[in-house]
N, C-alpha and C positions, 0 to 999 in steps of 0.2 A: 505495499500498499502506500500512498505518496501522505507525508507527514508537512501539513502545513502548519505554518511555525507560528506561535502565538493560539492554539487553538487545543481545546480539550474531547479526547476519543475515550469512547468506554471501553472496559476492557475486555469486553468480547470480542475487539476484532481481533487481538493480538494472540500469538501461538502460546500454547499449552504450557511449552518451555519457560515462556517470558511470565505466566502467571505464576509458575511453580516458584522463580528466582523471585517476583514482588511477596510472595508468601514468605519468603526467608526473611526479605528484607523487612516486613512490617513485624517477624519473631522477633529483630535483632532489637529493638527498641522496647522497654518496660511498656511503657503505655498501648503502644498498639499492637504487643505481645499479650497483653489480657484480652484486648478487644479480639485479638485473631482467635485465641483458645475458648474465648466464648462464642464468636458469632462465626467463625471459621471461614469457608468458600464463600461464604453469603458477602461478607465485607468483601473480598478483590471480586467478585461480579458485580457487585455495587460501585466501585471506585472507577474514575477517571483519571486519562495520563495527556500529558503532552511535550511537546517541545518549546521552551520560551527564550525569548533574547530581553538583555536591558534596551529601554529603562520600564519593561511592564510591569504592575503592580500585581505581587500575588494576590495582596491581602491590601484591602483601602480603608484608612481610618474611617470611623464612622459606619458604615457598611455593616449590614447586618448579614448572620453567617451563623452554622453548625458544623462548617467541615473542617477537617484540617489536611495541611499539605505537608509532603514528605518530599522538601528539595534534595534533590538526589546529587546535583552538582553545583560547582558555582557557588555564589554569594550574594547575601541580601543584604541589605543596609536598612535597619530598624528607623524609621522617622517617626516623631511626635509633633503635631501641629509644624510639621515641615523641617522640624531640627533633628536632626541626624544623634541617633542614641546609641546605636554601636552594631558593628557588624558581625554575622552569622554566616560561616563557610557549611557547605553542604558538605556531607549528607547531614539532614536535620530536618524536625520536626518542624510544622510551625501554624499556629492558629490553634493550638489546644484550649485556650481560656473560654473560646465561643460555646462549647460544651456545656459549661458548667453554671451557666444564667441564665434563665429564662428572657429572651426578647433580648440577647444581648448583642452590642455594637463593639466592633472593631476598635480596639483602645488604641493601634499604631499601625501606619502604612508600610508593608513590608516591599519594597523594589528591588528587582535583581540588577547586579551591580554586574554578571556576566555580558562579555559581546561575543560568544559563544553559545550553539543552541544547549539550554538545562532542560534536563528532563526535571519534570514535577508530577507527583502523584497526587490526585486531590483525592482525602481518604474520607468517605459521608458517614462518618460514626454517628452524628445527631441523628439521623432517623431511625436508629435500632434503641433510642434511651427511652423510658417509661417515664410517665408521669407517677412522682409520688402521691400524687392525690387518688390515682387510680387501687382499684379495692382489685389486687392480684393476690396470687399466689405467694407467699414469703421467698422463696429459694427463686422467683423470678426474677427479684431484686439484687440477687448474688453478681450479676452482671455489670449495675449500676454501681455496686459497692465494688468492684474491683476495677472499673472505670476510673470511678471517681477519687479513688485510692491513688491510683498510677497518676493521674492530673497532678494531685498535691503533689506526691514526692517530686514529679517533673518539675512543677514550676519551683518550689519552694529549692530545689538544686539549682536550680537555672538562678533562681534570687539570691542565692547566698556564693555564688560564683562570681556573679556579674558588681557586687556590690563592692567590692575592690575599685571597679571602674570609677566610682561617685567619688572615693578616696583621694584615688590618685588625680583625678579632675580637678577635685575640690584644693589641692597641693596647690595643682599648676594652677587654678585663679588667685590662689594668696599669693604665689610667686611673681604673677604678672603683675597683680594688685601692686606689691611692693615694688616692683622696677617701673611703673605708672607715675605713684604717687612721687617715686624719689626724681623722677626727668619735672614732673609739675611741679613740686616743689621747686626744682631747680629753674625751672621757665619762670617761675610766678616773681622769683627773689630776681633775676636777670631783668623781667621787664617790668619791674615794680607793681604785681598786680596786687592790690591789698586783698588782706586774707579776713577771715572773720574768726579772730583766734578773740580767746577772752584773759583778762589777767594772770590766771594760771600759768596759761597757757605761753604768754610772754615771758614769764620770769621761769619756765622753762627754758625757751628760746635765749635769754640773758645767761644762765647758765651754761649751757651748751657754749654758747659764742666764748665766754669767759673761760671756760677750761679750754678749749679748742683753739683759740687763737688769742689769749690774753686780753680780751677788750669788751667793755661794756657796751651793752645797745641801750640801756635805761639809765646812762649816765646824762640825765636831763633833757633827753632829745622826748621827741613825742614818738608813740608805738606804732610805727608803722614800717610796713614792707619797705619802704622807701628809703627810710632813713636806716633800716639793718642794711640794706644793700650799700648807703651812703657810709656806713661805719666801717665797713667789712674790705672795701674797696679801699679806703683810706688807708687803713691798717696793713694792708697787702702792700700798697706803693711805699709805706714807711720802709717795710721790714725787703722790700726787694727793689731797691730804688735803681733807676738808669744808669747813675754814675757807678755802679759796683759790677754793672755787667760789661765784658769783655767779646767784642762782637758787631756786626752791624744792628742797625735799629730794626730792621725786620725782624730778623733774630730773636732779639728782644721781647720784640711785640707776641710772636710765637709763645715764646717761654712765660712770659707775664699771662697769657691767656689761658695756658694748660695750668699754671700754678691757680688763676681765679675759680677754673671748671673744677678744679680740685677740690677746692674749698668750699662750693657749693655743693657738691657731692656729699663733703663730712659733714655740711650742717644739714643735708635734705635725710642723710640716712640717721643720723643721731634724732632727727625730730622725729622719725618715723616711729622709733623704738619709746617713743611720750608722746607724741599727740593722741588724745582720747579719737577714737572711732570714727565720732559725729563730726571731727575737725580735721577730717584729712581729706584735701580734693577730689577724690573718687573713693567712691563705697560699695559694696557689693551688697545690693537688696534688692535682687532677680529671683529669688530662690533659695529655698533650703534644701540640705542634705534628707536622706531617707536617712530614718534612725531604725535600725536593727529590732531594737529592744520592744518599739511597737509594734510590729509583728508577734513578737512572743507576748506581749501584754493581751492584743487582740484574741490569741488563740486559747490563752488561758479565760480571757474573760466569756468567748464563745463558750467553752466547754462548761464550766461554771453553771451558765445561763440554763445549757443541756439538762446537766445533771440536776441541777436546780427542777427544772420543768419534771423529771422521769421520776425525783425523789416524792413530789407530791402526788403522785400518782400509783392508787391503791396497786398496781399491778408489778409497780416496781420494785427492788432492793431497798435497802437504804444506805449501804457502803459507801463512803464517798471516796475515790479516786484520786492517790496523792500525781500530782502531775510534774513533780520536780523529774522522777527517773526518765521522765519520756522526751525530756529536753537534752540536747550535748552540753558538752564542758568546753571552757577556754574560748578556742577561736571559732567553735560548733555551740557554743551556751543558746544560741535562741534556734537552733533548727530542733523539730519536731518528729517524735517518731509515731507515726499515725497508726502502722501497722501494730505495733506491741501495744497501743494505748487501746484500739480494739479489741484485742485478745484480752486485754484487763476488763473493758468496759462490760466485755458480754458474760464473763464470771461474777462481775460485782452487780450486774443488774437484770431482773430475770424478764424479760418481755415477750410478747407474744408475737411481735414479726422482731426479730433481734437483726435480719440482713436488710430489711428496710428503712430501721431505722440508723444502723452503719450505715448505710448508703448515703441517708440522708447527713449525717455526721461529715463525712467525707466530702460529701458535697459544698457545704456551708465551711469547711476550712479548706477546700481547695480555690473557695471563692475568696476568703481572707486573703490567701497565697496571691493570687491575679490580682486583686484590689491593689496589695502592696508591689506589687513588681511593676503596676501600673504609677503609682505614684512615685517607686523610683523611677520609672523610666521618663516621668513630669520631669523630676527632677533633675535628669544628666541633661535632659533635654535645656531646661534651662539654664544651666550650667553651662551649656555648649554655645546657646545662644551668645550669651553674657563672654565667653571665649571669644567668640568672632569678633563680636564689638570690638572688646578691650584689644585683641592683635589688629585691628585695622584702626587703633585708634595709636597705638604703639608702634607700628609701621607706618609712616605717612608714604602716600601715592609718591612712588618715583619714575612712573612709567613716561618716559616719551611719546608726544602726539604724533602721531604716525600720518604721515603726509599724504599717506593713500587713505580710503574712504572704503576700503573692502574688508570683507568678514573671513573667519576660517573657512565659510561655507563659500564664498565666494572664489578662494583660491582653490578648493577642490575641485569646481565647477571649472574653473581656468585648465588647471592639469587634466582633466578628465578628457576636455575639448582640445589640448595638444595631444594628448596621445593618440585620439583617435587620427588626428593629422600623421602621428610619427608612425601611426600601422599602415597607413595607407603610403609614406614615405618607404617604410620597408619592404613594403611588397614590389615596389618597381625597382628599389635600389638591389642592383647585384651583386653575388656573392653570399657566402655563409658568416654568420655572426662568429667572431671569435672571443667572443664573452665566457671564460667558466661562469659554471653554478656555482652562488653566491661569493663572486668576487667583482666589482664594478672599477674597468678600465677604459681611461679616456682612448678614444680611438676615433681619429677626425674622419678616417675612411665610414665609417659605420654611424657618426653620429651627424646631424644636419644641424646648422646655426639658423638662427631666426628665420634670418633672408634665403639659406636655401629651403627652408620647409615653406615659406610662405611663395616662391617662386614656383614651386613642385608641383603647383596647382593650375590648372588649365580652367577650373570652373570657378569662376569670379564669385560666388554667391560662398562658397567653401575658402577661398581667398581671403575675402572679405574680413571672413568669420574667427579665420587665423590669426590676422593683423590686428582686429577690434581686440584679442582674446590676449595678445603677446603685449598688447600697446597697458592695457587692463593692468595685466602681471606687472610688469615692470612700476608702473604707478602705486599699485596697492604695497609691491615691497620695495619702493622707494631706490630701484635700483637705476634707472636712467634721470636723468635731471641735470642739475645745475654742473656737477663734475663729469659727468658721460653720458654724451648723447644719446638719444636712444637709436639712431643709426648705427652709432658706433657698438652700443649693444645687440644689434641686428645682425650686425656682420662679424662680432666674435666671439659673443657668448651660444656654446654651442649646447642642444638638449639630450641630457640622455636618462633614460628610462631605469627606473631602479622596478623591476618586477615583483619580488618577492619579499616579504617582510625576511630582517636578518642577513640581507645583500651587504657588501663590506665594500668601500672604497679601501683598499690598499694603503699602506704606508707611501708606498713610491708615489702611486698615482697622486695620494694627495699631498705630497708635498711637493711636487713636479707640475701642478696645477690650483687653480682657484676654483674653489666649489661654492655655490648657494644653492642649500637645501629648498626645494617649496613647500617644505611642512615639515616639523620638526624631526630632528633627527639626531640618533645617540653618538656621543663623542667617545670612543672607545681608547684604553691605552693598555697594551699587552694584555688584553680578554677582561682588566676590567671596567667599569662602567665608570666615566667622569662626569657626566651628567649629557644634558639635552640642548642642542644647539637648535635654537628659534627659527621659524622661516623666515628666508630673507638675510641671512646674516651670511657673510664671505668669510671663508676659514680655509687654510691651507696654503698651500705655496712654499718658495724656496726656505724662506725663515722657519719653516717647522722643523726643517731637518736637524737632525741631532750635530753639533760645531763638531767641526774636523780636531780642534786640540782636547776633548772629551776624553781622559783614561780611559774610563767606561762608561760606553754610549748608553744614553739612558732608554727604555723601552718607547716605542715610536707610537704615534697615534695612528688612529683609521678612524672613517665615519659608518655605522651603521641602522640601516634604514629600518625604524621601529613603526611602521605604517602597514596595517591587514591590506590594504588595496596595492594597486600599483600608484607608483608616483614619480616625479621625475626630479633632478636635480640640474642646474644650471652649472657648465664648466667654463672658466675663462681659462685658456693654454698661457702657459709661458711665453711661447712664441708670439701671444697677442698683445703682451706688454710693450709699448713701443719703443721701450729705450734697451728692452732685450731682443728685441725683433730685427733692429737695426744697429749696425756696427759707427755709423757715420753720424756724429750727433752735432746738430749747430746752435744758436742761441732761439732762433724763433722756432724750430720744433718743437723744443723745451717748452716755450711758454705756450706754442699752440695747443699742441699735445701731449706732453709728458704732465707738466703739471695738473690738469685735468683726471687724470688718471692715480696720480700720486694724490691729490686730494679724496679721491676717492675709495682707496686702498687704506689711506690712515681713518676716515670718516669710519669704513667699516672696522677697521681693527678698535678704533676709541667706543661705536656703541657696543660691540661685543663685548669690552672690556669690562664696561659701565654694569650691562647684565648679568656678567658673571661674579663682579663684586658685590652687587645686590644679593645675589644667590649665597655668596658665601656668607656675608655678613647678617643675613637672615638666618641661615645653619649655625652661625656662632650664637648668636642671640639663643637661639633654640637650644644648643648644647647647654648654655649657661642655664636656662629654665630649668631644664631636663635634670641636672646636676643636682639644682637645688630642691625639685620635686622630690627624687630619690632621696636624697639628702634628710629632709624633714620627714616623709612618710617611715622611713627608718628608724628615726630619733624616737618619732613618736609612738609606732610602735612597741621599740623595747622598755620607753615609757610604762606605759600601760600594763607593760608584764612582769615589771622589776619590782619583786620585793626588798627593796633595798632601801638603806635610812638615809635621810637626807643629813648633810652636817648642818654645824651650826650657820656657817656661813652661808651656804645653799639655802637653807630655812628662813634667815632673816630677809634673805634680797627677794624669794619667790613669795616671802609673805606679804612683803611690802609691795611687789608686783600687781599680785591678785588683790591688794586693799585699794590701791591708788587710781587703777586702771579698769579693774572689773566688777570693783566692790564686795570683792567674795575675800570672808574672814579667816583666817587661818591662827589657829594658836599658837603663839612662837615659843611657848614652853613645853608643850607635847611634843613628843617623838611624832616624828611622821613619816612614812614610806612612800615610794614613787608610786606605788600600784593606789595605795591608798590615798594619793593625793589627784592623782586622777578620776577617782571616783569622786569624792569629795568636790572638786569643781564642776563638773556632770550635776551632781545634786542642787548644788547649791543655784547653777543655773535655771535647772528646770522650777527650781522656788521662786527666782527671780520673777522669771517669763510666767508663771501661774498667776502670779499678784499683779503683773503688769497686762496683762493681758489676757482677761477674763472672758471677751469674747471668742477666741480661740477654741476650735477644736482640740482636742486632747490630742490627734495626730498632729496638727500642724502644732501645737503647743514641744510635743517629743521632739519634730524635727528641728524646729528653730533651735532648741537647747542643743541636738546633736552639733548644728553646723557650728553654732559659738562654742562648744567646746573642742571641736576640731581646732578652731582658731587661737583661743586661749593656749591650750597646750603647744601649739607652733610658737607662742610667744614664750611659753615656758623654756620649752627648747632651745630657741635662741638664747635665752637669757643665762640658761646653766652652759650654755658654751663659751657665752663669755665670761663667767667664774672661771670653766676650768682653762682659761686662756686659749683655748681653740681659737686657729686662725685661718678662716676656711683662704684658701689659695686663690689669688682671683686669677684667672690663664689670660695668656699674653693678650691680648687684641688682635686681630688681622693687620698687616701691614697696610698703610694708609698708602695706598699703588699711586695713585695717582701724583701726590706729593714727592716720591718716590724717583718716576717717570719725569718729571720736573727738574729734578737735581741733575738726572741724568744726562736729560736734555742739555740744559746748560753746561754741565761738564765736556760735553760732547760740542756743542756748539763753540768753545773756547779754542777748540781744535780746528773745527772749518771755516768762522767767518772771524773776517779780520773787520778791524773799526764797526762792528756793527753787534748790537745787544738786543736779543728778543726774551720777552719772561715769560712766555708760555703762559701767562695767569689764566688765558680759557681755559686750560685743563684743571683746574681748579675752583671751576664754578660748578654753580648743579645741574648744570646741562653740558659737561665737559665738550672742547674741540680746540684742533688745533688749524691752523690758518695755513697751511704749508709755505704758498707762495710769499706772506709776509714773514714766516719763519727764516726766507732766504734773502739774502742781500743780494743788490743789482750786481756785485762784485762777482759773488759767486757764482748769480745765472749765468755769465759771461763765461764760467769755465762750466760746461755743460757735463763732462764725466767727473768732475768732481762734486756736482751736485746730484747725480745719482748716486755716487758712492755713498755720500751725508744722509740721503733719504736714504739708502737700505740700510744703512747703519741705526735710523730712526726707526724703521720697521721694526727690525728685529730687536729693538727696545721693549716694542709693544707686545710684541710675539713671546716674548721670553716671559713678559709679565702674566700674557695671558694661559701660557702652558702653566706656570706658579700657580695661578689664581683656579684655574680648572683642578690640577692636582690637590690643594686647599681644601677646594669645594668637596672632591670627593671622600677625603678624609672623614671632614666633618658628619658627610653623610652618614658614615660608617659609623663614628661616633654615637651620631643621632640614632640610629637605629641599635647599636647597641645597648645604650641607656633605655631604650624604651622596654628592651627584650627583661633590663632589670626590674621593669615596674611591676607590680604583680599584675599575673598572668592567669587565665585561665585554665582549668585541667582539661584537656583537650582528649583526653582518653585515648591516646595515639594507637594501640593495638587495637581496640574494637573500633576505631575510625576506618585503618587500614583495610580491615577485614570488610566493611560494609562497602568503603568505595571498591574492592574485587567485585564485591554482586554490583554495583552499579553498571560498573564498564562492562560487564557481561550482559546484564539486560540492556543497556544500549547498544549494545553489538549484534543483539540479537533481531533488538526493534529496529536498526538499521538496514539489516537485514532481510527484515520483512518487506522491504520496498520494492 
């Protein structure tokens, strides 16, 4: 049969062997195994299946539904109110919560993220469940009991596996908030923006300034940020006068700027440790963590309610069940063993219809677990939304305005049109291709320039279409224009088809030609992924070759196609570079032909370097944030579990911190242990919240207390580190690339330029640029050979930095990935998952073979 994508088919249309594999798959999960043991072949006969692709939504938030789904392959993202919560990889069961609540609405959207056809099974378990109000024989309800018990255990396991995600995210929120608040405090002092600080806060400011900089802000001055800045700036100039500095004035200004920024950083970091939360520039007010103890409380409350109802019945026993033994210990203290409880329940209560009652208990507890999971998902969604906003705040938009107006969709359309033109061109061209599979080589005999491709068509309509497409492509990617004319681009840029994913431009071809990918392409170095070269960037050329004086030549670069469809690259061969093409050079040719090409090459290198530096710096900041997240989370976990007594100094400082910042009293004379302190902080916070928020529900109070508890513990961790003398080593910031380039260019200019200076200050602006013609003196231009040599040295400087920045970016990407792995991870049950995937692969093969 022919499988139409994104369509469900009845299991009746597949082979018996496929149905047997589905039977084995369903028996691999506790929930569906319970269903299969009761319903058997009926369930297999009723299910539906199909192949689906992203971005199809398997489940949509708000929809009604009683079906479960088995995602056999690929992955889905869980979205709540359009906010990403978590990713789930197949094989995995989805949508089980809809079975437990009458008239249930889906609490989240589950959207496929796989770009390949993904097998999905729809399992209509809901059609087999009975209503507890029906007057049926008690043994009939065995299936409800087993199904609802299985659902409870599945949801509970999932809930407690993923609660580590929200802790992790909260530490990330706290870390980013600290970073942002530090930067905002620096900015407010620098711009003299007034803060709404009370007298106590100004006392703290004055204390910090006196300790750190030996000066007083409150010495007869009005309390304002402007006066604070004025006092600090005057003190800095007094301590670092210009007459004591040896060197040019520009160097002194740079030095003074660094000192000033370090002072502001010190002041802001110290203020963050003392300012009340309500006086910080930026506060987290968009959600609270899900508190696992709320789940524990609700389970206990529900069971006590049920037992009370049964105890009042004449048909029941009177023995009350102790619930403590059915909860776990330590890290699993909130997890409930429903199976053991139901066994004890049956022996404690004499019921006329025990299976029906036990089934109802299982359903009601599963409903509590499901609602708690929804609360957890909402909590994570709100934090994710806050993280997205704060990251945008922390990372100002540095993207340059593109002169073209095209989108990725436009470029894809241009590529498809040009590929059709190439297909016709190849049919007309004589001879067979010399291209090796997987290897992209430049061969001017097999690849047309834009001019050749356009002239190859006798049909005027097709020729006009290709001409317009080529023009729009050059405009969109800003390839033609002021530096290189469109005519030059048509005559000298070759079109190279890249037909398959994974095809590579090998080092020799990359180093002997310039390449312009028309869609994002992966940069490889010795099989290691260095990053992605964006569409329209020029890369390659002689400057990418290892230098001859390298004692040990470094690994070389290549370009790998990352597109799933055929794509194109433009190639500018070395022989098309005018000063390499001709051996005779004169001043007029230099001005007319050489300088525009030189300008284009430099502009391309600068733009590419800007992009890579931004990626490197974002990864560097991300690494710092993750290191902080991992450190704080590890310290808090240790603090919660350590039954170790605080020494006298720790006790006194922690008590002071808790009292002055959080209004929590700790007896300074009574011995105190770290785990006891953690519990005391939580109970104090919940008491405060109950008193100040009488209109909040119990769950809301618990979640708010849990959120504030995590924050207070992080502050206690920071305090104890300072008491222990723990100094966090600040990583060396990345090289300020363009400042180094300017210094190198100035040194280079002293060799080539006579009686002429060029400050290269354009490279230090927000949008770096270098105007090549202005950098060359008239005297130098009169000597074309010397000018060409100078330019090639300039290009080599840019290329060497490009190579280094790509390497640094790759190293940072690996470090970020390693740090992510150090954070709490969900148990993936690798052995069982591997077996399931074998069964899935077998099923997919059988279904595909039935076409």
